[in-house]
DSSP file (Angstrom, degrees, kcal/mol; ACC not computed):
  #  RESIDUE AA STRUCTURE BP1 BP2  ACC     N-H-->O    O-->H-N    N-H-->O    O-->H-N    TCO  KAPPA ALPHA  PHI   PSI    X-CA   Y-CA   Z-CA
    1    1 A X              0   0    0      0, 0.0    67,-0.8     0, 0.0     2,-0.1   0.000 360.0 360.0 360.0 135.8   -9.9   41.8  -48.8
    2    2 A X    >   -     0   0    0      1,-0.1     3,-1.8    65,-0.1    40,-0.3  -0.432 360.0-126.7 -69.9 139.4   -6.5   41.4  -47.2
    3    3 A X  T 3  S+     0   0    0      1,-0.3    40,-3.0    39,-0.2    41,-0.4   0.737 108.0  56.6 -60.1 -24.0   -6.0   38.2  -45.3
    4    4 A X  T 3  S+     0   0    0     38,-0.2    -1,-0.3    37,-0.2     2,-0.1   0.543  77.6 118.3 -85.7  -6.6   -4.9   40.1  -42.2
    5    5 A X    <   -     0   0    0     -3,-1.8    37,-2.7    36,-0.1     2,-0.4  -0.407  67.7-126.4 -62.5 128.9   -8.1   42.1  -42.0
    6    6 A X  E     +A   41   0A   0     35,-0.2     2,-0.3    -2,-0.1    35,-0.2  -0.644  35.2 178.0 -79.3 130.8   -9.9   41.4  -38.7
    7    7 A X  E     -A   40   0A   0     33,-3.3    33,-2.3    -2,-0.4     2,-0.5  -0.822  24.6-124.2-128.6 168.7  -13.5   40.4  -39.3
    8    8 A X  E     -AB  39  20A   0     12,-3.1    12,-2.9    -2,-0.3     2,-0.4  -0.966  20.0-154.4-123.2 126.8  -16.3   39.3  -37.0
    9    9 A X  E     +AB  38  19A   0     29,-3.0    29,-2.3    -2,-0.5     2,-0.3  -0.843  16.5 169.3-106.6 133.1  -18.2   36.0  -37.3
   10   10 A X  E     - B   0  18A   0      8,-2.6     8,-2.9    -2,-0.4     2,-0.4  -0.853  25.1-129.6-126.5 169.1  -21.7   35.3  -36.2
   11   11 A X  E     - B   0  17A   0     23,-0.5    20,-0.4    25,-0.3     6,-0.2  -0.928  12.2-138.5-121.4 146.8  -23.9   32.3  -36.9
   12   12 A X    >   -     0   0    0      4,-2.2     3,-2.1    -2,-0.4    18,-0.0  -0.275  43.5 -84.9 -90.1-175.8  -27.5   32.2  -38.2
   13   13 A X  T 3  S+     0   0    0      1,-0.3    -1,-0.1     2,-0.1    -2,-0.0   0.704 131.5  53.6 -66.1 -19.6  -30.2   29.8  -37.0
   14   14 A X  T 3  S-     0   0    0      2,-0.1    -1,-0.3     0, 0.0     3,-0.1   0.255 120.7-110.3 -95.4  10.9  -29.0   27.1  -39.4
   15   15 A X    <   +     0   0    0     -3,-2.1     2,-0.3     1,-0.3    -2,-0.1   0.675  69.2 147.6  69.2  20.6  -25.5   27.5  -37.9
   16   16 A X        -     0   0    0      1,-0.1    -4,-2.2    36,-0.0     2,-0.3  -0.644  49.9-113.7 -85.1 145.3  -24.1   29.1  -41.1
   17   17 A X  E     -B   11   0A   0     -2,-0.3    36,-1.6    -6,-0.2     2,-0.4  -0.607  26.9-169.7 -84.4 135.0  -21.4   31.7  -40.7
   18   18 A X  E     -Bc  10  53A   0     -8,-2.9    -8,-2.6    -2,-0.3     2,-0.4  -0.994  11.8-151.6-121.1 130.1  -22.0   35.3  -41.6
   19   19 A X  E     -Bc   9  54A   0     34,-3.6    36,-3.1    -2,-0.4     2,-0.3  -0.868  12.6-175.0-108.3 132.3  -18.9   37.5  -41.6
   20   20 A X  E     -Bc   8  55A   0    -12,-2.9   -12,-3.1    -2,-0.4    36,-0.1  -0.938  24.1-144.1-125.7 150.4  -19.1   41.3  -40.9
   21   21 A X  S    S+     0   0    0     34,-0.7     2,-0.4    -2,-0.3    -1,-0.1   0.648  84.9  54.9 -88.7 -16.0  -16.3   43.8  -41.1
   22   22 A X  S  > S-     0   0    0      1,-0.1     4,-2.0   -14,-0.1     3,-0.2  -0.966  70.3-143.4-121.7 134.5  -17.4   45.9  -38.1
   23   23 A X  H  > S+     0   0    0     -2,-0.4     4,-2.8     1,-0.2     5,-0.2   0.882 103.9  58.7 -59.7 -38.0  -17.9   44.6  -34.6
   24   24 A X  H  > S+     0   0    0      1,-0.2     4,-2.1     2,-0.2    -1,-0.2   0.904 106.1  48.1 -59.7 -40.8  -20.9   47.1  -34.2
   25   25 A X  H  > S+     0   0    0     -3,-0.2     4,-2.3     2,-0.2    -1,-0.2   0.902 110.7  51.4 -65.4 -40.2  -22.6   45.4  -37.2
   26   26 A X  H  X S+     0   0    0     -4,-2.0     4,-1.3     1,-0.2    -2,-0.2   0.912 110.6  48.4 -62.9 -42.3  -21.9   42.0  -35.7
   27   27 A X  H  < S+     0   0    0     -4,-2.8    -1,-0.2     1,-0.2    -2,-0.2   0.891 112.9  48.6 -64.4 -38.8  -23.5   43.0  -32.4
   28   28 A X  H  < S+     0   0    0     -4,-2.1    -2,-0.2    -5,-0.2    -1,-0.2   0.860 117.8  40.0 -68.5 -36.6  -26.5   44.5  -34.2
   29   29 A X  H  < S+     0   0    0     -4,-2.3    -1,-0.2    -5,-0.1    -2,-0.2   0.559  84.7 123.5 -91.5  -9.5  -27.0   41.4  -36.3
   30   30 A X     <  -     0   0    0     -4,-1.3     2,-0.4    -5,-0.2     5,-0.1  -0.254  60.8-129.5 -57.6 136.3  -26.3   38.8  -33.6
   31   31 A X  B >   -E   34   0B   0      3,-0.5     3,-1.2   -20,-0.4   -20,-0.1  -0.761   4.2-139.4 -93.4 131.1  -29.1   36.4  -33.1
   32   32 A X  T >  S+     0   0    0     -2,-0.4     3,-0.6     1,-0.3    -1,-0.1   0.859 103.0  52.8 -57.0 -39.7  -30.3   35.9  -29.6
   33   33 A X  T 3  S+     0   0    0      1,-0.3    -1,-0.3    -3,-0.0     2,-0.2   0.696 117.4  38.6 -71.8 -18.5  -30.8   32.1  -30.0
   34   34 A X  B <  S-E   31   0B   0     -3,-1.2    -3,-0.5   -23,-0.1   -23,-0.5  -0.605  85.1-177.9-130.5  70.2  -27.2   31.8  -31.3
   35   35 A X    <   +     0   0    0     -3,-0.6    -3,-0.1    -2,-0.2     2,-0.0  -0.261  30.4  82.0 -72.7 158.3  -25.1   34.1  -29.2
   36   36 A X        -     0   0    0     -9,-0.0     2,-0.4   -26,-0.0   -25,-0.3   0.111  48.7-145.0 120.2 131.7  -21.4   34.7  -29.7
   37   37 A X        -     0   0    0    -27,-0.1     2,-0.4    -7,-0.1   -27,-0.2  -0.992  14.4-155.5-123.1 127.1  -19.2   36.8  -31.9
   38   38 A X  E     -A    9   0A   0    -29,-2.3   -29,-3.0    -2,-0.4     2,-0.6  -0.855   5.4-148.6-102.4 138.0  -15.8   35.4  -33.0
   39   39 A X  E     +A    8   0A   0     -2,-0.4     2,-0.3   -31,-0.2   -31,-0.2  -0.933  33.6 153.6-105.2 121.3  -13.0   37.8  -34.0
   40   40 A X  E     -A    7   0A   0    -33,-2.3   -33,-3.3    -2,-0.6     2,-0.2  -0.958  47.3-100.5-142.8 156.6  -10.7   36.3  -36.7
   41   41 A X  E >>  -A    6   0A   0     -2,-0.3     4,-1.3   -35,-0.2     3,-1.1  -0.570  36.4-119.8 -74.3 148.2   -8.4   37.3  -39.5
   42   42 A X  H 3> S+     0   0    0    -37,-2.7     4,-2.5   -40,-0.3   -38,-0.2   0.836 112.6  63.7 -58.9 -33.2  -10.0   37.1  -43.0
   43   43 A X  H 3> S+     0   0    0    -40,-3.0     4,-2.0     1,-0.2    -1,-0.3   0.856  99.8  53.1 -59.1 -35.7   -7.3   34.7  -44.0
   44   44 A X  H <> S+     0   0    0     -3,-1.1     4,-2.5   -41,-0.4     5,-0.4   0.910 108.1  50.3 -65.1 -42.5   -8.6   32.2  -41.4
   45   45 A X  H  X S+     0   0    0     -4,-1.3     4,-3.3     1,-0.2    -2,-0.2   0.936 110.1  50.3 -61.1 -46.4  -12.2   32.5  -42.8
   46   46 A X  H  < S+     0   0    0     -4,-2.5     4,-0.4     1,-0.2    -1,-0.2   0.901 114.1  45.2 -58.3 -41.7  -10.8   31.8  -46.4
   47   47 A X  H  < S+     0   0    0     -4,-2.0    -1,-0.2    -5,-0.2     3,-0.2   0.897 127.7  24.7 -70.4 -41.1   -9.0   28.8  -45.2
   48   48 A X  H  < S+     0   0    0     -4,-2.5    -2,-0.2     1,-0.2    -3,-0.2   0.736 136.7  20.4-100.0 -26.2  -11.8   27.3  -43.0
   49   49 A X    ><  +     0   0    0     -4,-3.3     3,-2.1    -5,-0.4    14,-0.3  -0.451  60.2 162.6-144.1  64.5  -15.0   28.6  -44.5
   50   50 A X  T 3  S+     0   0    0     -4,-0.4    14,-2.5     1,-0.3    15,-0.3   0.723  80.9  51.5 -62.7 -20.2  -14.5   29.9  -48.1
   51   51 A X  T 3  S+     0   0    0     12,-0.2    -1,-0.3    11,-0.2     2,-0.1   0.224  80.2 127.4-101.2  14.6  -18.2   29.8  -48.8
   52   52 A X    <   -     0   0    0     -3,-2.1    11,-2.0    -7,-0.2     2,-0.4  -0.413  67.3-111.0 -65.0 146.4  -19.1   31.9  -45.7
   53   53 A X  E     -cD  18  62A   0    -36,-1.6   -34,-3.6     9,-0.2     2,-0.5  -0.693  29.7-160.5 -83.8 130.1  -21.2   34.9  -46.5
   54   54 A X  E     -cD  19  61A   0      7,-3.5     7,-2.1    -2,-0.4     2,-0.6  -0.949   7.5-146.6-112.7 124.9  -19.5   38.2  -46.0
   55   55 A X  E     +cD  20  60A   0    -36,-3.1   -34,-0.7    -2,-0.5     2,-0.4  -0.823  26.2 164.7 -96.4 118.6  -21.6   41.3  -45.6
   56   56 A X  E >  S- D   0  59A   0      3,-2.8     3,-1.5    -2,-0.6    -2,-0.1  -0.989  70.7 -14.3-134.4 124.5  -20.2   44.5  -47.1
   57   57 A X  T 3  S-     0   0    0     -2,-0.4    -1,-0.1     1,-0.3     3,-0.1   0.895 127.3 -54.2  50.4  47.0  -22.2   47.6  -47.7
   58   58 A X  T 3  S+     0   0    0      1,-0.2     2,-0.3    -3,-0.0    -1,-0.3   0.657 119.6 103.9  65.7  18.2  -25.5   45.8  -47.3
   59   59 A X  E <   -D   56   0A   0     -3,-1.5    -3,-2.8    -5,-0.0     2,-0.4  -0.917  63.6-133.6-124.5 156.0  -24.6   43.2  -49.9
   60   60 A X  E     +D   55   0A   0     -2,-0.3     2,-0.3    -5,-0.2    -5,-0.2  -0.904  23.5 173.4-114.9 139.7  -23.4   39.6  -49.4
   61   61 A X  E     -D   54   0A   0     -7,-2.1    -7,-3.5    -2,-0.4     2,-0.3  -0.944  37.8-104.9-133.8 154.4  -20.5   37.9  -51.1
   62   62 A X  E >>  -D   53   0A   0     -2,-0.3     3,-1.4    -9,-0.2     4,-0.7  -0.616  34.4-121.3 -74.3 144.2  -18.8   34.5  -50.6
   63   63 A X  G >4 S+     0   0    0    -11,-2.0     3,-1.6   -14,-0.3     4,-0.3   0.891 112.0  59.0 -53.6 -42.0  -15.5   34.9  -48.8
   64   64 A X  G >4 S+     0   0    0    -14,-2.5     3,-0.7     1,-0.3    -1,-0.3   0.760  97.8  60.4 -63.4 -23.5  -13.7   33.3  -51.7
   65   65 A X  G <4 S+     0   0    0     -3,-1.4    -1,-0.3   -15,-0.3    -2,-0.2   0.718 104.9  49.7 -73.0 -19.8  -15.0   36.0  -54.0
   66   66 A X  G << S+     0   0    0     -3,-1.6    -1,-0.2    -4,-0.7    -2,-0.2   0.379  81.0 122.8-100.9   3.0  -13.2   38.6  -51.9
   67   67 A X    <   -     0   0    0     -3,-0.7     2,-0.2    -4,-0.3   -65,-0.1  -0.404  67.5-115.6 -66.5 139.4   -9.8   36.9  -51.7
   68   68 A X        -     0   0    0    -67,-0.8    -1,-0.1     1,-0.1    -2,-0.1  -0.543  36.2-103.5 -72.8 139.8   -7.0   39.1  -53.1
   69   69 A X              0   0    0     -2,-0.2    -1,-0.1     1,-0.1     0, 0.0  -0.334 360.0 360.0 -62.2 144.7   -5.3   37.7  -56.2
   70   70 A X              0   0    0     -3,-0.1    -1,-0.1    -2,-0.0    -2,-0.0   0.442 360.0 360.0 -93.5 360.0   -2.0   36.0  -55.5
């Protein structure tokens, strides 16, 4: 995934970050007890939360697994 790609971050009940590629998906998955959606570039996620879970096509990956090779 390109570092400039905009992604949407939500948190689960244990305060772990889940990254989604579509705002609509983030709104659908947002947990009532932990409201709030952050919009960030994927590069920011890689830098600050490389082990964040990224949901793509109903599967989850660690952010660092989706980094483009340099």
